[in-house]
C-alpha positions as CSV (number, residue, x, y, z in Angstrom):
1,M,-0.4,-0.3,0.0
2,P,1.3,3.4,-0.9
3,K,2.5,5.3,2.3
4,T,-1.0,7.8,2.9
5,A,-0.7,11.1,4.6
6,F,-4.0,13.4,5.6
7,I,-3.7,17.1,6.3
8,V,-7.1,18.5,7.9
9,N,-7.9,22.4,8.3
10,P,-10.4,21.8,11.3
11,H,-11.6,25.5,10.7
12,A,-12.6,25.2,7.0
13,G,-16.1,25.9,6.1
14,N,-16.5,27.5,9.1
15,G,-15.3,24.5,11.6
16,S,-17.7,22.3,9.5
17,A,-14.3,20.1,8.9
18,E,-13.9,19.4,12.2
19,S,-17.1,17.9,12.7
20,T,-17.1,16.0,9.3
21,W,-13.5,14.6,10.0
22,Q,-14.6,11.3,12.2
23,H,-16.7,10.4,9.5
24,I,-14.0,11.0,6.7
25,E,-11.4,9.0,9.1
26,A,-13.7,5.7,9.3
27,L,-14.3,6.1,5.4
28,A,-10.5,6.4,5.2
29,K,-9.7,3.2,7.3
30,D,-11.9,0.9,5.2
31,R,-11.3,2.2,1.8
32,L,-7.1,3.5,2.0
33,G,-5.5,1.3,4.8
34,P,-3.0,2.8,7.3
35,F,-2.5,6.3,7.2
36,E,-1.3,9.7,9.3
37,A,-3.2,12.9,9.7
38,Y,-2.0,15.8,10.8
39,M,-4.7,18.8,11.7
40,T,-3.9,22.5,11.3
41,K,-4.2,24.9,14.4
42,G,-3.6,28.2,12.2
43,P,-2.4,29.5,8.6
44,G,1.0,28.4,7.2
45,E,0.6,25.3,8.8
46,A,-0.5,23.0,5.9
47,V,2.8,24.2,4.2
48,I,5.2,22.7,6.5
49,F,3.2,19.7,7.2
50,A,3.2,18.9,3.3
51,K,6.6,20.0,2.7
52,N,7.6,17.6,5.3
53,A,5.0,14.7,4.6
54,V,6.9,14.3,0.9
55,A,10.4,14.9,1.9
56,E,9.5,11.8,4.0
57,K,8.2,9.6,0.8
58,T,4.4,10.0,1.0
59,K,2.9,8.9,-1.9
60,R,-0.6,9.9,-1.6
61,L,-1.3,13.5,0.1
62,I,-5.1,14.2,0.6
63,C,-6.3,17.6,1.6
64,V,-9.3,18.4,3.7
65,G,-10.5,22.1,3.6
66,G,-11.4,24.8,0.9
67,D,-8.8,26.0,-1.7
68,G,-7.5,28.1,0.6
69,T,-5.9,24.7,2.4
70,L,-5.2,23.2,-1.0
71,N,-3.2,26.2,-2.0
72,E,-1.3,25.9,1.5
73,V,-0.5,21.9,0.5
74,V,0.6,22.6,-2.8
75,N,3.2,25.1,-2.2
76,G,4.1,22.5,0.6
77,I,4.7,19.9,-2.1
78,M,6.3,22.4,-4.2
79,M,8.9,23.3,-1.6
80,N,10.7,19.8,-2.5
81,E,12.7,19.3,-5.8
82,A,10.7,17.7,-8.3
83,S,12.8,14.7,-8.4
84,T,11.7,14.0,-4.5
85,R,7.9,15.1,-5.6
86,S,7.7,12.6,-8.6
87,E,5.6,10.0,-7.5
88,L,3.1,12.0,-5.5
89,R,-0.4,12.3,-6.2
90,L,-2.5,14.7,-4.5
91,G,-6.4,14.1,-3.3
92,F,-8.5,16.5,-1.8
93,I,-11.7,16.5,0.1
94,P,-13.5,19.8,-0.5
95,N,-15.0,20.8,3.2
96,G,-14.2,24.6,2.8
97,T,-16.1,28.4,2.3
98,G,-15.0,28.5,-1.2
99,C,-14.2,24.8,-3.3
100,D,-14.1,26.2,-6.5
101,F,-11.4,24.6,-7.8
102,I,-13.6,21.2,-8.2
103,R,-15.7,23.0,-10.5
104,T,-12.7,22.9,-13.1
105,V,-11.0,19.2,-12.2
106,S,-14.0,16.5,-11.5
107,I,-13.7,16.0,-8.2
108,P,-17.0,15.1,-6.3
109,Q,-18.6,17.7,-3.7
110,D,-19.9,14.5,-1.9
111,I,-17.5,13.0,1.0
112,E,-18.0,9.4,0.1
113,Q,-17.6,9.9,-3.7
114,A,-14.6,12.2,-3.3
115,M,-13.1,8.7,-1.1
116,D,-14.0,6.4,-3.7
117,L,-12.3,8.6,-6.4
118,I,-9.3,8.8,-4.0
119,A,-9.5,4.7,-3.6
120,S,-9.4,4.3,-7.4
121,G,-6.1,6.2,-8.0
122,C,-7.6,8.2,-11.4
123,T,-4.4,10.8,-11.9
124,R,-4.0,13.9,-13.8
125,S,-1.4,15.9,-14.6
126,I,-2.3,19.5,-13.9
127,D,-0.2,23.0,-14.4
128,L,0.2,25.0,-11.4
129,G,0.6,29.1,-11.8
130,V,3.8,30.6,-9.6
131,L,3.6,34.1,-8.4
132,L,6.3,36.7,-7.7
133,L,5.0,39.2,-5.1
134,K,5.1,41.6,-2.4
135,N,3.8,40.0,0.8
136,H,2.5,42.8,3.8
137,K,5.9,43.1,5.0
138,G,7.3,44.3,1.5
139,R,9.3,41.5,1.2
140,D,9.5,39.3,-1.9
141,H,7.7,36.1,-2.2
142,R,6.5,33.3,-4.1
143,R,3.4,31.7,-3.8
144,Y,1.9,28.7,-5.9
145,F,-1.6,29.1,-7.1
146,H,-3.7,25.6,-8.4
147,N,-6.6,27.9,-9.5
148,I,-7.1,31.5,-9.5
149,A,-4.6,34.6,-8.4
150,S,-6.3,37.9,-9.0
151,F,-5.9,41.3,-8.4
152,G,-7.5,44.6,-7.6
153,L,-11.5,44.3,-6.3
154,G,-10.2,40.4,-5.9
155,G,-8.2,40.8,-3.1
156,E,-10.1,43.6,-1.4
157,V,-12.9,41.1,-1.5
158,A,-10.7,38.2,-0.3
159,Q,-9.5,40.3,3.0
160,R,-13.2,41.0,3.6
161,V,-14.4,37.4,3.4
162,N,-11.6,36.0,5.5
163,R,-12.4,38.4,8.3
164,M,-16.6,38.1,8.5
165,T,-18.6,35.2,9.4
166,K,-18.8,32.2,6.7
167,A,-21.8,30.5,8.4
168,L,-24.1,32.0,5.5
169,G,-22.3,29.6,3.0
170,P,-20.0,30.4,-0.1
171,F,-21.7,32.3,-2.3
172,I,-23.5,35.0,0.0
173,S,-20.4,35.3,1.9
174,F,-18.6,36.5,-1.6
175,M,-21.9,38.1,-2.9
176,W,-22.1,40.5,0.3
177,A,-18.1,41.0,0.8
178,T,-18.0,41.7,-3.9
179,L,-20.9,44.3,-2.9
180,I,-19.3,45.9,-0.2
181,S,-15.9,46.4,-1.8
182,V,-17.5,47.5,-4.9
183,F,-19.1,50.8,-3.4
184,L,-16.1,51.7,-1.2
185,Y,-13.0,50.6,-4.0
186,G,-13.1,52.1,-7.6
187,T,-10.9,51.1,-10.4
188,K,-6.9,51.1,-10.2
189,H,-4.7,52.5,-13.0
190,I,-2.4,49.1,-13.8
191,R,0.4,48.7,-16.0
192,I,0.5,45.2,-17.3
193,L,3.1,43.4,-19.6
194,I,2.1,40.0,-21.3
195,D,4.7,37.8,-22.8
196,G,6.9,40.5,-22.7
197,K,5.4,42.5,-25.4
198,S,4.6,46.4,-24.8
199,E,3.5,47.6,-21.8
200,K,-0.1,48.8,-21.6
201,E,-1.6,51.0,-18.2
202,I,-5.3,50.1,-18.1
203,S,-8.1,51.5,-16.0
204,A,-9.5,48.0,-14.1
205,W,-11.6,47.0,-11.4
206,N,-10.0,43.7,-11.1
207,V,-7.9,41.5,-13.5
208,V,-7.9,37.8,-13.2
209,V,-4.9,35.2,-13.9
210,A,-6.5,32.2,-14.3
211,N,-5.6,28.2,-14.3
212,G,-9.3,27.1,-13.3
213,K,-12.5,28.9,-14.1
214,Y,-14.3,29.8,-11.3
215,H,-13.6,31.7,-8.5
216,G,-15.3,33.8,-5.6
217,G,-17.8,31.1,-4.5
218,G,-19.1,30.2,-8.3
219,M,-17.8,33.3,-10.5
220,R,-17.2,32.0,-13.8
221,V,-14.2,34.2,-14.7
222,A,-11.9,32.7,-16.7
223,P,-14.6,30.4,-19.0
224,D,-11.8,29.5,-21.5
225,A,-9.0,28.3,-18.9
226,S,-8.1,24.7,-18.5
227,V,-5.4,23.4,-16.1
228,C,-3.9,21.6,-18.2
229,D,-3.2,23.8,-21.5
230,G,0.5,25.2,-20.7
231,L,-1.4,28.6,-20.8
232,L,-2.8,31.4,-18.1
233,H,-6.0,32.7,-19.4
234,V,-6.1,36.7,-18.3
235,T,-9.5,38.3,-17.9
236,I,-9.4,42.2,-17.1
237,I,-12.8,43.7,-16.1
238,G,-12.0,47.8,-16.8
239,D,-13.3,50.8,-16.3
240,L,-17.2,50.0,-15.6
241,T,-19.4,52.4,-14.2
242,I,-21.3,51.0,-10.9
243,P,-24.3,51.0,-12.7
244,E,-22.6,48.7,-15.2
245,V,-21.0,46.7,-12.8
246,F,-24.6,45.9,-11.0
247,L,-26.5,45.2,-14.7
248,N,-24.1,42.6,-15.5
249,L,-23.4,40.7,-12.7
250,S,-25.1,37.9,-13.4
251,K,-22.7,38.0,-16.4
252,L,-19.7,36.4,-13.3
253,Y,-21.9,33.5,-12.6
254,N,-23.0,32.3,-15.8
255,G,-20.2,32.1,-18.1
256,R,-20.8,35.1,-20.6
257,I,-18.5,37.3,-18.9
258,Y,-17.0,38.0,-22.1
259,D,-19.8,39.6,-23.7
260,I,-19.2,42.5,-21.5
261,D,-18.3,45.8,-22.5
262,K,-14.8,46.6,-21.2
263,V,-14.3,43.1,-20.1
264,V,-11.0,41.7,-21.8
265,N,-9.6,38.3,-22.0
266,R,-5.9,36.9,-23.0
267,S,-3.8,34.0,-23.0
268,C,-0.3,33.4,-22.3
269,Q,2.4,32.2,-20.3
270,K,3.8,34.9,-18.3
271,M,2.3,38.2,-17.2
272,A,3.6,41.1,-15.3
273,A,1.7,44.2,-13.3
274,I,2.8,47.3,-11.7
275,S,0.8,49.9,-10.2
276,D,1.3,53.1,-8.2
277,E,-1.7,52.4,-6.3
278,R,-1.9,49.8,-3.3
279,V,-3.3,46.9,-5.4
280,L,-4.4,43.8,-3.3
281,L,-4.1,40.2,-4.1
282,E,-6.3,37.4,-4.1
283,V,-4.3,33.4,-4.4
284,D,-6.9,30.8,-4.5
285,G,-9.1,32.8,-1.9
286,E,-6.1,34.1,0.3
287,Q,-4.5,37.6,0.5
288,P,-1.2,37.0,0.8
289,G,0.2,40.0,-0.6
290,M,0.0,43.1,-3.2
291,L,1.3,44.3,-6.9
292,P,3.8,44.3,-8.1
293,M,3.8,40.7,-9.5
294,V,5.1,38.6,-12.0
295,A,3.0,35.2,-13.1
296,K,4.3,32.3,-14.9
297,I,2.7,29.2,-15.7
298,L,4.2,25.8,-15.3
299,P,3.0,23.2,-17.5
300,E,1.8,19.5,-15.9
301,V,4.1,19.9,-12.7
302,L,1.5,18.4,-9.9
303,D,-0.3,14.7,-10.3
304,I,-4.0,15.0,-8.6
305,I,-6.5,12.4,-8.1
306,A,-9.2,13.4,-10.3
307,N,-11.7,11.7,-13.0
């Protein structure tokens, strides 16, 4: 049997992961055999647990939590050399406020179905994005993302969501935070460089740098994105008026975002962004820092258990 380890965020999903762990644990004993479990107590611990698990030759690493927890696990994995992580398979049991990644990669929301999938061992190789950014202390910081990074309104919303109760669920949490941020925020002036071509200055509400299709509790902000095409998919939500924002809000969810005037999409392998203003970043639902940043795609660097 492959060496198996779980990394569990008991606080994910407004604390629901802790209450469901007993059920997950029983299923794992029945379907996966022996395993180790690591329970996180605070931000950053999943990074350390994942890094150490891979270094100790864990072959099947399973994350229980939301996209934020999965992001930490991915970052811990990527702290190891490629040769060390070459036989690793990453599993995911979604149980968090935001589980947008599973809408792109076929992983069931249902716990028993997710466990059956992990037991089956169906695996696919996926791309990851990597960001070089400034953290909140002004230091250079590297951050990998499996789903989506954004800057502008997305960073403001992520900061607000992570400070508020999530008892009403992901859709209400993200929608409420978005509505508040729209009235308090405004557009930012940003200079971007895509695949090394001429720099362009834009005025934008939000810029999405996507590996997956969805973020923010179901917003389909990158309908053309794929986790295995070797590309970043960039969506620029330009200088819409507040009435235009609200008139087009439904198109953020129904996949028609490219029909909105002042929304532009591009595909690339690398992009850079800088601003004279304070522009926050959102990375897989977390808020690690701000511009300037450089984003690149890393093709097929992680094997994930998925249909």
